C-alpha positions as CSV (number, residue, x, y, z in Angstrom):
1,M,2.8,-12.9,24.5
2,S,1.7,-9.4,23.6
3,S,3.5,-7.9,26.7
4,A,6.9,-8.8,25.3
5,I,6.3,-6.9,22.0
6,E,7.3,-3.3,21.8
7,R,4.4,-1.3,20.2
8,I,5.2,1.2,17.5
9,D,4.5,4.9,17.8
10,K,1.2,6.5,16.7
11,V,0.6,9.3,14.3
12,E,-2.5,11.2,13.0
13,L,-3.4,10.0,9.6
14,G,-3.7,13.3,7.8
15,K,-5.3,16.5,9.0
16,G,-8.2,15.4,11.2
17,G,-7.7,11.8,10.4
18,P,-7.6,8.8,12.9
19,L,-4.7,8.0,15.1
20,V,-2.8,5.0,13.7
21,G,0.4,3.1,14.1
22,V,3.2,4.8,12.1
23,Q,3.4,1.6,10.1
24,G,0.3,-0.1,8.7
25,F,-0.4,-3.5,7.2
26,G,-1.2,-4.3,3.6
27,A,-3.5,-7.4,3.8
28,M,-3.6,-8.3,0.1
29,G,-1.0,-11.0,0.3
30,I,-2.5,-12.6,3.4
31,S,-4.9,-14.5,1.2
32,A,-4.3,-13.5,-2.4
33,A,-1.8,-12.9,-5.2
34,Y,1.4,-14.6,-3.8
35,G,0.5,-18.3,-4.1
36,Q,-1.0,-20.7,-1.6
37,T,-1.9,-19.4,1.9
38,D,-1.5,-21.2,5.3
39,A,-4.7,-19.8,6.9
40,A,-3.7,-20.5,10.5
41,A,-0.3,-18.7,10.0
42,A,-2.1,-15.8,8.2
43,R,-4.5,-15.3,11.1
44,D,-1.7,-15.4,13.6
45,T,0.1,-12.7,11.6
46,L,-3.0,-10.6,11.8
47,E,-3.1,-11.0,15.5
48,A,0.5,-9.8,15.7
49,T,-0.4,-6.5,14.0
50,V,-2.6,-5.5,16.9
51,E,0.0,-6.7,19.4
52,A,2.7,-4.5,17.7
53,G,0.5,-1.5,17.4
54,V,0.2,-1.8,13.6
55,T,-3.4,-0.6,13.5
56,L,-4.1,0.6,9.9
57,I,-5.3,-2.6,8.1
58,D,-5.6,-2.2,4.3
59,T,-7.6,-4.3,1.9
60,A,-9.6,-3.8,-1.3
61,D,-12.7,-5.3,-2.9
62,M,-10.6,-6.6,-5.8
63,Y,-8.2,-8.7,-3.8
64,G,-9.4,-12.3,-4.4
65,V,-12.6,-10.8,-5.9
66,G,-13.8,-10.0,-2.5
67,A,-12.3,-13.0,-0.7
68,N,-9.7,-10.9,1.1
69,E,-12.3,-8.8,2.7
70,E,-14.2,-11.9,3.8
71,F,-11.0,-13.4,5.2
72,L,-10.4,-10.3,7.3
73,A,-13.9,-10.1,8.7
74,P,-13.5,-12.4,11.8
75,F,-10.3,-10.5,12.7
76,V,-12.0,-7.1,12.2
77,A,-14.9,-8.3,14.4
78,A,-12.5,-9.3,17.2
79,H,-10.6,-6.0,17.1
80,R,-13.0,-3.4,15.7
81,D,-12.2,-0.8,18.3
82,E,-8.4,-1.3,18.0
83,I,-7.9,-1.0,14.2
84,T,-8.5,1.5,11.5
85,L,-10.0,-0.4,8.5
86,A,-9.3,0.7,5.0
87,T,-10.7,-0.8,1.8
88,K,-11.0,0.4,-1.8
89,F,-13.3,0.4,-4.9
90,G,-12.6,1.1,-8.5
91,I,-11.1,-2.0,-10.1
92,E,-13.9,-4.4,-11.0
93,Y,-13.3,-8.1,-11.4
94,R,-15.9,-10.8,-11.7
95,A,-15.6,-14.3,-10.2
96,D,-17.5,-15.9,-13.1
97,D,-15.4,-14.2,-15.8
98,P,-11.6,-14.4,-14.9
99,G,-10.6,-12.3,-18.0
100,Y,-12.9,-9.4,-17.1
101,R,-11.5,-6.1,-15.6
102,A,-12.9,-2.6,-15.6
103,I,-12.1,0.6,-13.9
104,R,-15.2,2.0,-12.4
105,N,-15.5,5.5,-10.8
106,D,-19.1,6.3,-11.6
107,P,-21.4,7.2,-8.7
108,A,-23.8,4.3,-9.2
109,Y,-20.9,1.8,-9.0
110,I,-19.4,3.5,-5.9
111,R,-22.7,3.1,-4.1
112,K,-23.0,-0.5,-5.1
113,A,-19.3,-1.2,-4.2
114,V,-19.5,0.2,-0.7
115,E,-22.5,-1.9,0.2
116,A,-20.7,-5.0,-1.0
117,S,-17.6,-4.2,1.0
118,L,-19.6,-3.5,4.2
119,R,-21.3,-6.8,3.8
120,R,-18.1,-8.8,3.2
121,L,-16.3,-7.1,6.1
122,D,-19.4,-7.4,8.3
123,V,-19.1,-3.8,9.5
124,E,-21.4,-0.8,9.6
125,V,-18.8,1.7,8.7
126,I,-15.5,1.8,6.8
127,D,-12.9,4.0,8.4
128,L,-11.0,4.9,5.2
129,Y,-12.5,4.3,1.8
130,Y,-10.2,4.7,-1.2
131,M,-10.7,5.2,-4.9
132,H,-8.3,2.4,-6.0
133,R,-7.7,3.7,-9.6
134,R,-8.7,6.7,-11.5
135,D,-10.9,6.6,-14.6
136,P,-10.1,9.9,-16.4
137,A,-13.4,9.6,-18.3
138,V,-15.4,10.2,-15.1
139,P,-15.0,13.7,-13.7
140,L,-13.3,13.7,-10.3
141,A,-16.0,15.9,-8.9
142,E,-18.6,13.3,-9.6
143,S,-16.6,10.4,-8.1
144,V,-15.5,12.3,-5.0
145,G,-18.9,13.8,-4.6
146,A,-20.4,10.3,-4.5
147,M,-17.8,9.3,-2.0
148,A,-18.6,12.4,0.1
149,E,-22.3,11.2,0.2
150,L,-21.1,8.0,1.8
151,V,-19.5,10.0,4.6
152,R,-22.7,12.0,5.1
153,A,-24.7,8.7,5.2
154,G,-22.4,7.3,7.9
155,K,-21.1,4.4,5.8
156,V,-17.6,5.8,5.5
157,K,-15.6,8.0,7.9
158,H,-12.6,9.2,5.8
159,L,-11.8,9.4,2.1
160,G,-8.6,8.3,0.3
161,L,-7.3,8.2,-3.3
162,S,-4.7,5.9,-4.9
163,E,-2.4,6.5,-7.8
164,V,-3.4,10.1,-8.5
165,T,-1.2,13.0,-9.5
166,G,-0.7,16.1,-7.4
167,A,-3.1,18.1,-9.6
168,E,-5.8,15.4,-9.2
169,L,-5.3,15.3,-5.5
170,R,-5.8,19.1,-5.3
171,E,-8.9,18.9,-7.4
172,A,-10.4,16.1,-5.3
173,H,-9.5,17.8,-2.0
174,A,-11.4,20.8,-3.1
175,V,-14.6,18.7,-3.4
176,H,-14.2,16.9,0.0
177,P,-11.2,16.6,2.3
178,I,-8.9,13.7,1.4
179,T,-7.4,12.0,4.4
180,A,-4.8,9.8,2.7
181,L,-3.1,9.2,-0.7
182,Q,-1.9,5.6,-1.3
183,T,0.6,5.0,-4.1
184,E,3.6,2.9,-4.5
185,W,6.7,4.5,-2.9
186,S,10.0,2.8,-2.0
187,V,13.7,3.2,-2.5
188,F,13.2,1.5,-5.9
189,S,10.0,3.5,-6.9
190,R,10.0,7.2,-6.5
191,D,7.8,8.6,-9.3
192,V,5.4,10.0,-6.7
193,E,7.9,12.6,-5.8
194,R,7.2,14.3,-9.1
195,S,4.1,16.0,-7.8
196,A,1.9,13.9,-5.5
197,V,4.2,14.1,-2.4
198,G,4.4,17.9,-2.6
199,A,0.7,18.2,-3.0
200,A,0.0,15.9,-0.1
201,A,2.4,17.8,2.2
202,E,0.7,21.1,1.1
203,L,-2.8,19.9,1.8
204,G,-2.1,18.0,5.0
205,V,-2.9,14.6,3.4
206,A,-1.2,11.6,4.7
207,F,0.8,9.4,2.3
208,V,0.3,5.7,2.6
209,P,3.0,4.0,0.5
210,Y,2.0,0.6,-0.8
211,S,4.6,-2.0,-1.8
212,P,7.3,-0.2,0.3
213,L,9.3,-3.4,0.0
214,G,8.9,-3.6,-3.8
215,R,6.6,-6.6,-3.5
216,G,9.4,-8.5,-1.8
217,L,12.2,-7.3,-4.2
218,L,13.7,-5.2,-1.3
219,T,13.6,-8.0,1.3
220,G,16.8,-9.6,0.0
221,T,15.1,-13.0,-0.3
222,F,14.6,-12.6,-4.1
223,T,17.7,-13.6,-6.0
224,G,16.5,-13.0,-9.5
225,A,16.1,-16.7,-10.3
226,A,12.9,-18.0,-11.9
227,K,12.7,-20.6,-9.1
228,D,12.2,-17.9,-6.6
229,L,8.5,-17.5,-7.6
230,S,5.7,-20.1,-7.8
231,S,3.7,-20.3,-11.0
232,D,0.6,-18.8,-9.3
233,D,2.6,-15.8,-8.0
234,F,1.4,-12.6,-9.8
235,R,4.9,-11.3,-9.7
236,T,5.8,-13.6,-12.6
237,L,3.9,-11.0,-14.7
238,L,5.8,-8.0,-13.5
239,P,8.8,-6.7,-15.5
240,R,11.1,-6.1,-12.5
241,F,10.8,-9.8,-11.6
242,T,11.6,-11.4,-14.9
243,G,14.7,-12.3,-16.9
244,D,17.6,-9.9,-17.0
245,N,15.7,-7.3,-15.1
246,A,15.2,-9.6,-12.1
247,R,18.9,-10.4,-11.9
248,A,19.9,-6.7,-12.3
249,N,17.5,-5.6,-9.6
250,A,18.6,-8.2,-7.1
251,A,22.2,-6.9,-7.6
252,L,21.0,-3.4,-6.6
253,L,20.3,-4.5,-3.1
254,A,24.0,-4.5,-2.1
255,P,24.0,-1.0,-0.5
256,L,20.9,-1.9,1.6
257,A,22.5,-5.2,2.7
258,E,25.7,-3.3,3.6
259,I,23.9,-0.8,5.8
260,G,21.8,-3.6,7.3
261,A,24.9,-5.7,8.2
262,A,26.6,-2.7,9.9
263,R,23.5,-2.0,12.0
264,G,22.5,-5.6,12.7
265,A,19.3,-5.1,10.7
266,T,17.8,-6.8,7.7
267,T,17.8,-5.5,4.1
268,A,14.0,-5.1,4.4
269,Q,14.3,-3.1,7.6
270,I,16.7,-0.6,5.9
271,A,14.3,-0.3,3.0
272,L,11.4,0.4,5.4
273,A,13.4,2.9,7.4
274,W,14.1,4.8,4.2
275,V,10.5,5.1,3.3
276,Q,9.5,6.0,6.9
277,Q,12.1,8.7,6.9
278,R,10.4,10.4,3.9
279,A,8.1,11.9,6.5
280,Q,11.0,14.1,7.7
281,V,12.5,14.7,4.3
282,H,9.2,15.9,2.7
283,G,7.3,17.2,5.8
284,L,4.2,15.0,5.7
285,T,2.8,12.0,7.5
286,V,4.0,8.7,6.0
287,V,2.4,5.4,7.0
288,P,3.7,2.6,4.8
289,I,1.8,-0.7,4.5
290,P,4.1,-3.6,4.0
291,G,2.4,-7.0,3.8
292,T,3.5,-10.4,5.0
293,R,2.1,-13.8,6.0
294,S,4.6,-14.3,8.8
295,R,4.4,-13.1,12.4
296,G,8.2,-12.9,12.5
297,R,8.3,-10.7,9.4
298,L,5.5,-8.5,10.8
299,L,7.5,-7.9,14.0
300,E,10.7,-7.3,12.0
301,N,8.9,-4.8,9.8
302,A,7.5,-3.0,12.8
303,A,10.9,-2.7,14.4
304,A,12.1,-0.8,11.3
305,T,10.1,2.2,12.6
306,R,12.8,2.6,15.2
307,I,15.7,2.9,12.8
308,T,16.9,6.4,11.7
309,L,19.3,6.4,8.8
310,T,22.3,8.8,8.7
311,A,22.9,11.3,5.9
312,E,25.7,9.1,4.7
313,E,23.5,6.0,4.5
314,L,20.7,7.9,2.8
315,A,23.3,9.1,0.2
316,L,24.2,5.5,-0.6
317,L,20.5,4.7,-1.3
318,E,19.7,7.9,-3.2
319,P,20.7,6.7,-6.8
320,L,19.0,3.3,-6.6
321,A,15.6,4.2,-8.1
322,E,17.1,5.5,-11.3
323,Q,19.0,2.2,-11.8
324,V,16.0,-0.1,-11.4
325,A,15.3,-2.2,-14.5
326,G,11.7,-2.5,-15.7
327,E,8.5,-0.7,-14.8
328,R,6.5,-1.6,-11.7
329,Y,3.7,-2.9,-13.9
330,A,3.7,-4.4,-17.4
331,D,0.9,-2.0,-18.2
332,M,1.5,1.4,-16.5
333,S,-1.6,3.0,-18.0
334,L,-3.6,3.1,-14.7
335,T,-0.8,4.8,-12.7
336,S,-0.4,8.4,-11.9
337,A,3.1,8.3,-13.5
338,A,1.5,7.4,-16.8
339,R,-0.8,10.4,-16.8
340,E,2.1,12.7,-15.9
341,T,4.6,11.4,-18.4
342,G,2.4,9.9,-21.2
343,T,4.0,6.4,-20.7
344,H,1.8,3.4,-20.7
345,A,3.6,0.1,-21.2
346,S,6.9,-1.3,-20.1
347,E,9.6,-0.9,-22.6
């Protein structure tokens, strides 16, 4: 089966980073957040990542309160030398207290968190370890210093940050080289272009866009109707997926659908091609991490790496982000955008 699949190109993940497929895989939804999972289909989708050359596999300790890391462990064991494994710390949940959440960047917590992730993933070293969210109350030098100790101890190979500003990225990089910056970036979400993208390009840090398909909003399968989402789907809590916002945002997909129809491509492939092309536009490595539970969708997403949009097509998509209704989270306080603009909650 694998011989029939065209593997995607590879790229160095940041200056001195590992060689990975130019598109990665966001594993959160494989077992968490989007309703019930078919475990067999999810494992088959994971196998398809390796077959397609999608080798950057991204998880976090908070996904399913550790369950996502545990779900991935057998796949990781079977393909340890073929994949680059990324996980994150910084958002603390507790299985025995569903209402609990804390942002933890203190060194003691970082040391505790990495040991727990190593145990759940059943690995001796994590290839790329991210600070998932920034706690401004803890100096970056302390947090990144503790992360650097993990590198020296052989528990982690490379360091990453998520949802930080350009200034914060520069500050962290001065303490220890940062390999990758992960923040939401898509044709519908472009606040990272304010400062983070330029800083990453300047420092040789790779950019890993999460939710490059807007959590499914950019796939064309979401119509804006409440029936599109099950009651246990976390998107029911996101402003872009509710009420008038949902219907308005679904209508914004028309230019992507038009371009896709002309090219024999899907709306999702055009959205992914747009974000992949940011590498040329901004002069940095870009490895988006779309997620899916479907082998077919995984292969469709990977095929988008071979689409190059024309200047005319890019111009059609340029104004979309400014027209999107609603913030990407109901509470934006943990995002880099909030720290740059002073905004916190959705209007």
